DSSP file (Angstrom, degrees, kcal/mol; ACC not computed):
  #  RESIDUE AA STRUCTURE BP1 BP2  ACC     N-H-->O    O-->H-N    N-H-->O    O-->H-N    TCO  KAPPA ALPHA  PHI   PSI    X-CA   Y-CA   Z-CA
    1    1 A R              0   0    0      0, 0.0     2,-0.4     0, 0.0     6,-0.0   0.000 360.0 360.0 360.0 132.7  -11.6   -1.8  -17.9
    2    2 A K    >   -     0   0    0      1,-0.1     3,-1.2     4,-0.1    24,-0.0  -0.612 360.0-144.4 -77.2 132.6   -9.7   -1.5  -21.2
    3    3 A K  T 3  S+     0   0    0     -2,-0.4    -1,-0.1     1,-0.2     0, 0.0   0.734  96.4  61.7 -69.6 -22.7  -11.7   -2.6  -24.2
    4    4 A D  T 3  S+     0   0    0      2,-0.1    -1,-0.2    -3,-0.0    -2,-0.0   0.488  91.5  79.7 -85.5  -0.8   -8.6   -3.9  -25.9
    5    5 A R  S <  S-     0   0    0     -3,-1.2     2,-0.1     3,-0.0     3,-0.0  -0.899  82.7-123.3-105.5 133.3   -8.0   -6.5  -23.2
    6    6 A P        -     0   0    0      0, 0.0     2,-0.4     0, 0.0    -4,-0.1  -0.429  31.2-108.1 -69.7 148.7  -10.0   -9.8  -23.0
    7    7 A T        -     0   0    0     -2,-0.1     2,-0.6    -6,-0.0     0, 0.0  -0.623  27.1-133.7 -76.7 131.0  -11.9  -10.4  -19.8
    8    8 A V        +     0   0    0     -2,-0.4     3,-0.1     1,-0.2    -1,-0.0  -0.785  31.1 169.3 -86.9 118.9  -10.3  -13.2  -17.8
    9    9 A T        +     0   0    0     -2,-0.6     2,-0.3     1,-0.3    -1,-0.2   0.615  66.4   2.5-104.8 -18.0  -13.1  -15.6  -16.6
   10   10 A S        +     0   0    0     27,-0.0    -1,-0.3     2,-0.0     2,-0.3  -0.979  57.7 178.5-160.3 157.4  -10.8  -18.4  -15.3
   11   11 A F        -     0   0    0     -2,-0.3     2,-0.2    -3,-0.1    10,-0.0  -0.964  21.6-125.1-154.8 165.2   -7.2  -19.3  -14.8
   12   12 A S     >  -     0   0    0     -2,-0.3     4,-1.6     1,-0.1     3,-0.2  -0.621  27.5-109.9-112.2 168.7   -5.3  -22.2  -13.4
   13   13 A Q  H  > S+     0   0    0      1,-0.2     4,-3.3     2,-0.2     5,-0.2   0.836 121.5  60.5 -63.8 -31.6   -2.6  -22.7  -10.7
   14   14 A A  H  > S+     0   0    0      2,-0.2     4,-2.4     1,-0.2    -1,-0.2   0.867 101.3  53.0 -62.8 -35.3   -0.3  -23.5  -13.7
   15   15 A D  H  4>S+     0   0    0     -3,-0.2     5,-3.0     2,-0.2     6,-0.7   0.913 112.0  44.9 -64.2 -41.9   -1.0  -19.9  -14.9
   16   16 A V  H ><5S+     0   0    0     -4,-1.6     3,-1.6     3,-0.2    -2,-0.2   0.948 114.1  48.4 -65.5 -48.7    0.0  -18.5  -11.5
   17   17 A D  H 3<5S+     0   0    0     -4,-3.3    -2,-0.2     1,-0.3    -1,-0.2   0.862 113.0  48.7 -59.0 -36.6    3.1  -20.8  -11.3
   18   18 A G  T 3<5S-     0   0    0     -4,-2.4    -1,-0.3    -5,-0.2    -2,-0.2   0.389 111.7-122.3 -85.1   3.7    4.0  -19.7  -14.9
   19   19 A R  T < 5S+     0   0    0     -3,-1.6    -3,-0.2    -4,-0.2    -2,-0.1   0.853  72.8 130.1  59.8  37.8    3.5  -16.0  -14.0
   20   20 A R      < +     0   0    0     -5,-3.0     2,-0.5    -6,-0.2    -4,-0.2   0.547  49.0  76.3 -98.4  -9.6    0.9  -15.6  -16.8
   21   21 A I        +     0   0    0     -6,-0.7     2,-0.3    -5,-0.1   -10,-0.0  -0.882  60.5 168.4-105.8 133.4   -1.8  -14.0  -14.7
   22   22 A A        -     0   0    0     -2,-0.5     2,-0.4     2,-0.0    -2,-0.0  -0.957  29.8-133.0-142.6 157.4   -1.4  -10.3  -13.8
   23   23 A Y        -     0   0    0     -2,-0.3     2,-0.5     2,-0.0    -2,-0.0  -0.942  16.6-165.9-111.5 132.8   -3.4   -7.4  -12.4
   24   24 A I        -     0   0    0     -2,-0.4     2,-0.4     0, 0.0    -2,-0.0  -0.984  17.8-135.8-120.5 120.5   -3.3   -4.0  -14.1
   25   25 A H        +     0   0    0     -2,-0.5     3,-0.1     1,-0.1    -2,-0.0  -0.601  30.2 167.4 -76.8 129.0   -4.6   -1.0  -12.1
   26   26 A T        +     0   0    0     -2,-0.4     2,-0.5     1,-0.2    -1,-0.1   0.457  54.9  68.4-123.4  -4.0   -6.8    1.2  -14.3
   27   27 A D    >   -     0   0    0      3,-0.1     3,-1.6     1,-0.1    -1,-0.2  -0.901  56.3-167.1-124.4 103.4   -8.7    3.6  -11.9
   28   28 A S  T 3  S+     0   0    0     -2,-0.5    -1,-0.1     1,-0.3    -3,-0.0   0.527  82.0  66.2 -69.8  -5.1   -6.4    6.1  -10.3
   29   29 A N  T 3  S+     0   0    0      2,-0.0     2,-0.4     1,-0.0    -1,-0.3   0.421  92.2  68.6 -96.4   2.3   -9.0    7.1   -7.7
   30   30 A H    <   -     0   0    0     -3,-1.6    -3,-0.1     1,-0.1     3,-0.1  -0.965  50.0-176.7-125.3 140.2   -9.2    3.8   -5.9
   31   31 A F        +     0   0    0     -2,-0.4    24,-2.1     1,-0.1     2,-0.3   0.204  69.5  54.4-121.2  13.4   -6.4    2.3   -3.7
   32   32 A L  E     +A   54   0A   0     22,-0.2     2,-0.3     2,-0.0    22,-0.2  -0.979  58.4 164.9-146.0 135.8   -8.0   -1.1   -2.8
   33   33 A D  E     -A   53   0A   0     20,-2.7    20,-3.1    -2,-0.3     2,-0.3  -0.897  12.7-161.1-141.3 169.1   -9.3   -3.7   -5.1
   34   34 A Q  E     -A   52   0A   0     -2,-0.3     2,-0.5    18,-0.2    18,-0.2  -0.995  15.0-140.7-153.8 153.9  -10.2   -7.4   -4.9
   35   35 A I  E     -A   51   0A   0     16,-2.3    16,-2.3    -2,-0.3     2,-0.5  -0.981  18.1-157.3-114.3 124.4  -10.8  -10.4   -7.0
   36   36 A N  E     +A   50   0A   0     -2,-0.5     2,-0.3    14,-0.2    14,-0.2  -0.880  27.7 155.8-101.3 131.1  -13.7  -12.7   -6.0
   37   37 A F  E     -A   49   0A   0     12,-2.4    12,-2.7    -2,-0.5     2,-0.4  -0.951  40.2-126.4-151.2 167.3  -13.4  -16.2   -7.2
   38   38 A T  E     -     0   0A   0     -2,-0.3     2,-0.4    10,-0.2     9,-0.2  -0.945  23.4-146.7-115.1 139.1  -14.4  -19.9   -6.8
   39   39 A V  E     +A   46   0A   0      7,-3.0     7,-3.3    -2,-0.4     2,-0.3  -0.913  24.2 168.4-110.1 133.1  -11.7  -22.6   -6.6
   40   40 A S  E     -A   45   0A   0     -2,-0.4     5,-0.2     5,-0.2    -2,-0.0  -1.000  31.4-175.8-145.5 143.3  -12.5  -26.0   -8.0
   41   41 A N        -     0   0    0      3,-1.8     4,-0.1    -2,-0.3    -1,-0.1   0.026  65.2 -98.8-120.0  24.4  -10.5  -29.2   -8.8
   42   42 A D  S    S+     0   0    0      2,-0.3     3,-0.1     1,-0.1    -2,-0.0   0.287 121.6  53.2  73.4  -6.9  -13.5  -31.0  -10.3
   43   43 A Q  S    S+     0   0    0      1,-0.4     2,-0.4     0, 0.0    -1,-0.1   0.649 113.7  29.6-117.6 -38.0  -14.0  -32.9   -7.0
   44   44 A V        -     0   0    0      2,-0.0    -3,-1.8     0, 0.0     2,-0.4  -0.979  64.4-163.8-127.2 138.1  -14.2  -30.1   -4.5
   45   45 A T  E     -A   40   0A   0     -2,-0.4     2,-0.5    -5,-0.2    -5,-0.2  -0.987   1.7-167.0-123.5 129.5  -15.4  -26.5   -4.9
   46   46 A I  E     -A   39   0A   0     -7,-3.3    -7,-3.0    -2,-0.4     3,-0.3  -0.971  17.2-161.8-116.0 118.8  -14.7  -23.7   -2.6
   47   47 A V  E     +     0   0A   0     -2,-0.5    -9,-0.2    -9,-0.2    -2,-0.0  -0.514  56.9  29.4-100.2 166.5  -16.8  -20.6   -3.2
   48   48 A E  E     +     0   0A   0      1,-0.2     2,-0.3    -2,-0.2    -1,-0.2   0.873  69.3 162.7  56.3  49.3  -16.6  -17.0   -2.2
   49   49 A Q  E     -A   37   0A   0    -12,-2.7   -12,-2.4    -3,-0.3     2,-0.4  -0.723  21.5-154.3 -91.7 147.9  -12.8  -16.6   -2.0
   50   50 A Q  E     -A   36   0A   0     -2,-0.3     2,-0.5   -14,-0.2   -14,-0.2  -0.986  13.3-166.1-130.1 135.3  -11.3  -13.1   -2.0
   51   51 A F  E     -A   35   0A   0    -16,-2.3   -16,-2.3    -2,-0.4     2,-0.3  -0.970  20.5-150.4-117.6 112.0   -7.9  -11.9   -3.1
   52   52 A F  E     -A   34   0A   0     -2,-0.5     2,-0.5   -18,-0.2   -18,-0.2  -0.623   8.1-163.1 -90.5 143.3   -7.2   -8.4   -1.9
   53   53 A I  E     -A   33   0A   0    -20,-3.1   -20,-2.7    -2,-0.3     2,-0.5  -0.990   5.3-155.4-126.3 121.8   -5.0   -5.9   -3.8
   54   54 A V  E     -A   32   0A   0     -2,-0.5     2,-0.6   -22,-0.2   -22,-0.2  -0.865  11.5-151.9 -96.3 127.4   -3.6   -2.8   -2.2
   55   55 A I        -     0   0    0    -24,-2.1    -2,-0.0    -2,-0.5     0, 0.0  -0.889   5.2-152.8-104.2 120.0   -2.7   -0.1   -4.7
   56   56 A Y        -     0   0    0     -2,-0.6   -24,-0.0     1,-0.1     2,-0.0  -0.759  23.6-114.3 -91.4 133.9    0.0    2.3   -3.7
   57   57 A P        -     0   0    0      0, 0.0    -1,-0.1     0, 0.0   -26,-0.0  -0.364  11.7-139.3 -65.1 145.0   -0.1    5.8   -5.2
   58   58 A N  S    S+     0   0    0      1,-0.1     2,-0.4    -2,-0.0    -2,-0.0   0.544  92.4  45.7 -83.4  -5.1    2.8    6.6   -7.5
   59   59 A E  S    S-     0   0    0      2,-0.0     2,-0.5    26,-0.0    -1,-0.1  -0.998  71.3-160.1-132.4 139.3    2.9   10.0   -6.0
   60   60 A I        -     0   0    0     -2,-0.4     2,-0.8    26,-0.1    -2,-0.0  -0.979  14.2-140.7-120.2 122.8    2.8   10.8   -2.3
   61   61 A G  E     -B   85   0B   0     24,-2.5    24,-2.0    -2,-0.5     2,-0.5  -0.738  22.3-163.2 -81.6 115.0    1.9   14.3   -1.2
   62   62 A V  E     -B   84   0B   0     -2,-0.8     2,-0.6    22,-0.2    22,-0.2  -0.880   7.8-160.5-106.3 127.3    4.1   15.1    1.7
   63   63 A I  E     +B   83   0B   0     20,-3.5    20,-2.1    -2,-0.5     2,-0.5  -0.931  13.3 179.5-107.0 116.9    3.2   18.0    4.1
   64   64 A I  E     +B   82   0B   0     -2,-0.6    18,-0.2    18,-0.2    17,-0.1  -0.965  18.7 155.9-123.2 115.8    6.2   19.2    6.1
   65   65 A R        -     0   0    0     16,-3.4    17,-0.2    -2,-0.5    -1,-0.1   0.496  43.7-137.3-113.2  -9.6    5.8   22.1    8.5
   66   66 A G        -     0   0    0     15,-1.0     2,-0.3     2,-0.0    -1,-0.2  -0.086  14.3-104.6  78.5 178.3    8.7   21.4   10.9
   67   67 A A        -     0   0    0     10,-0.1     2,-0.4     2,-0.0    10,-0.1  -0.921  13.3-139.0-141.1 163.1    8.8   21.5   14.6
   68   68 A E        +     0   0    0     -2,-0.3     2,-0.3     6,-0.0     6,-0.0  -0.967  21.0 178.2-124.8 144.3   10.1   23.7   17.4
   69   69 A V        -     0   0    0     -2,-0.4     2,-0.2     6,-0.1     6,-0.1  -0.997  30.3-115.5-146.1 143.7   11.8   22.5   20.6
   70   70 A V    >   -     0   0    0     -2,-0.3     3,-3.0     4,-0.2    -2,-0.0  -0.541  53.9 -84.7 -74.7 142.9   13.4   24.2   23.7
   71   71 A E  T 3  S+     0   0    0      1,-0.3    -1,-0.1    -2,-0.2     3,-0.1  -0.241 118.5  10.7 -50.1 127.5   17.1   23.6   24.1
   72   72 A G  T 3  S+     0   0    0      1,-0.3    -1,-0.3    -3,-0.1     2,-0.1   0.406 113.5 104.0  81.1  -2.5   17.6   20.3   25.9
   73   73 A G    <   -     0   0    0     -3,-3.0     2,-0.3     1,-0.0    -1,-0.3  -0.215  62.3-127.4 -98.8-170.6   13.9   19.4   25.5
   74   74 A K        -     0   0    0     -3,-0.1     2,-0.4    -2,-0.1    -4,-0.2  -0.960  12.0-161.0-138.1 158.0   11.9   17.1   23.3
   75   75 A T        -     0   0    0     -2,-0.3     2,-0.5    -6,-0.1    -6,-0.1  -0.997  19.8-127.7-138.3 142.1    8.9   17.4   21.0
   76   76 A V        -     0   0    0     -2,-0.4     2,-0.6     1,-0.0    -2,-0.0  -0.774  26.8-127.7 -87.2 129.7    6.5   14.8   19.6
   77   77 A I        -     0   0    0     -2,-0.5     2,-0.2   -10,-0.1   -10,-0.1  -0.703  35.6-171.3 -80.9 122.0    6.2   15.0   15.8
   78   78 A M    >>  -     0   0    0     -2,-0.6     3,-2.0     1,-0.0     4,-2.0  -0.647  38.7-102.5-115.0 167.9    2.5   15.2   15.0
   79   79 A T  T 34 S+     0   0    0      1,-0.3   -16,-0.1     2,-0.2    -1,-0.0   0.716 118.3  65.2 -64.9 -20.5    0.4   15.1   11.8
   80   80 A T  T 34 S+     0   0    0      1,-0.2    -1,-0.3     2,-0.0     3,-0.1   0.699 113.1  34.4 -72.2 -15.9    0.0   18.8   11.9
   81   81 A Q  T <4 S+     0   0    0     -3,-2.0   -16,-3.4     1,-0.3   -15,-1.0   0.713 132.5  19.7-106.0 -30.3    3.8   19.0   11.3
   82   82 A L  E  < S+B   64   0B   0     -4,-2.0    -1,-0.3   -18,-0.2     2,-0.3  -0.944  74.7 146.4-146.8 119.2    4.4   15.9    9.1
   83   83 A D  E     -B   63   0B   0    -20,-2.1   -20,-3.5    -2,-0.3     2,-0.3  -0.978  27.6-147.4-151.7 158.0    1.7   14.2    7.1
   84   84 A V  E     -B   62   0B   0     -2,-0.3     4,-0.2   -22,-0.2   -22,-0.2  -0.931  22.9-114.6-128.9 154.0    1.2   12.3    3.8
   85   85 A E  E    S+B   61   0B   0    -24,-2.0   -24,-2.5    -2,-0.3     2,-0.0  -0.981  70.8   1.8-135.5 147.8   -1.7   12.1    1.4
   86   86 A P  S    S+     0   0    0      0, 0.0     2,-0.7     0, 0.0   -26,-0.1  -0.988 125.9  22.6 -97.9 -18.5   -3.7   10.1    0.3
   87   87 A S    >   +     0   0    0      1,-0.2     3,-1.2     2,-0.0     4,-0.2  -0.709  57.1 167.5-116.6  81.7   -3.0    6.8    2.0
   88   88 A R  G >  S+     0   0    0     -2,-0.7     3,-1.0     1,-0.2    -1,-0.2   0.754  70.0  66.4 -70.0 -23.2   -1.2    7.3    5.3
   89   89 A S  G 3  S+     0   0    0      1,-0.2    -1,-0.2     3,-0.0    -2,-0.0   0.714 106.0  42.0 -72.4 -17.1   -1.7    3.8    6.6
   90   90 A H  G <  S+     0   0    0     -3,-1.2     2,-0.4     2,-0.0    -1,-0.2   0.290  94.7  98.7-109.8   9.2    0.5    2.3    4.0
   91   91 A V    <   -     0   0    0     -3,-1.0     2,-0.4    -4,-0.2    -7,-0.1  -0.818  48.4-171.0-104.3 135.8    3.3    4.9    4.0
   92   92 A K        -     0   0    0     -2,-0.4     2,-0.5     2,-0.0    -2,-0.0  -0.936  17.1-137.8-119.9 147.6    6.6    4.5    5.8
   93   93 A F        -     0   0    0     -2,-0.4     2,-0.5     2,-0.0    -2,-0.0  -0.901  15.3-156.8-100.7 130.7    9.3    7.1    6.3
   94   94 A F        -     0   0    0     -2,-0.5     2,-0.6     0, 0.0    -2,-0.0  -0.944  16.0-131.6-110.0 123.7   12.9    5.9    5.9
   95   95 A V        -     0   0    0     -2,-0.5     3,-0.2     1,-0.2    -2,-0.0  -0.633  24.3-180.0 -78.2 115.0   15.6    7.9    7.7
   96   96 A D  S    S+     0   0    0     -2,-0.6     2,-0.3     1,-0.3    -1,-0.2   0.777  73.3  14.0 -84.6 -29.2   18.3    8.6    5.2
   97   97 A E  S    S-     0   0    0      0, 0.0    -1,-0.3     0, 0.0     3,-0.1  -0.970  79.7-122.2-150.0 130.2   20.5   10.6    7.7
   98   98 A D        -     0   0    0     -2,-0.3     5,-0.1    -3,-0.2     2,-0.0  -0.321  43.2 -91.3 -67.0 152.7   20.2   10.8   11.5
   99   99 A P        -     0   0    0      0, 0.0     3,-0.3     0, 0.0    -1,-0.1  -0.369  30.7-144.8 -61.9 146.7   19.8   14.2   13.0
  100  100 A R  S    S+     0   0    0      1,-0.2    -2,-0.1    -3,-0.1     3,-0.0   0.712  92.0  36.1 -87.0 -21.4   23.2   15.8   13.9
  101  101 A H  S    S+     0   0    0      2,-0.0     2,-0.3     0, 0.0    -1,-0.2   0.084 123.7   9.4-124.3  23.4   22.2   17.6   17.0
  102  102 A G  S    S-     0   0    0     -3,-0.3     2,-0.4     2,-0.0     0, 0.0  -0.962  76.7 -90.6-176.9-174.3   19.7   15.3   18.7
  103  103 A D        -     0   0    0     -2,-0.3     2,-0.6    -5,-0.1    -3,-0.1  -0.926  18.9-141.1-122.4 144.0   18.1   11.8   18.6
  104  104 A L        -     0   0    0     -2,-0.4     2,-0.3    -5,-0.1    -2,-0.0  -0.923  28.1-174.0-100.2 123.0   15.1   10.5   16.8
  105  105 A I        -     0   0    0     -2,-0.6     2,-0.5     2,-0.0    -2,-0.0  -0.875  20.6-147.0-119.7 153.9   13.2    8.0   19.0
  106  106 A L    >   -     0   0    0     -2,-0.3     3,-1.4     0, 0.0    -2,-0.0  -0.956  24.7-132.7-119.5 109.4   10.2    5.8   18.3
  107  107 A K  T 3  S+     0   0    0     -2,-0.5    -2,-0.0     1,-0.2     0, 0.0  -0.312  88.0  23.2 -61.5 139.1    8.1    5.2   21.4
  108  108 A G  T 3         0   0    0      1,-0.0    -1,-0.2    -2,-0.0     0, 0.0   0.518 360.0 360.0  85.2   5.7    7.1    1.6   22.0
  109  109 A S    <         0   0    0     -3,-1.4    -2,-0.1     0, 0.0    -1,-0.0   0.441 360.0 360.0-107.8 360.0   10.0    0.1   20.1
């Protein structure tokens, strides 16, 4: 927590609607955070609510080792050949250009 920022102890739906409440990530070693809060409208109170925040790394370590395939055959691309660090469950690969001499398939799609 930065000492120059005041601690937020409450905020309103109007603050959310007005885009005045924000989250700033301050610990580069953690990739999941949460805000625990109670919601009240002076008549009803709902306790133990959780708002989860997923933090995506601003750098992705990509490990590329390539693959080998027999002419006319196929090979499954495995994590020993293509992998990312640190958070593989939130990373997607976007194909910028299709292979020129074969097809890329996604099983189960």
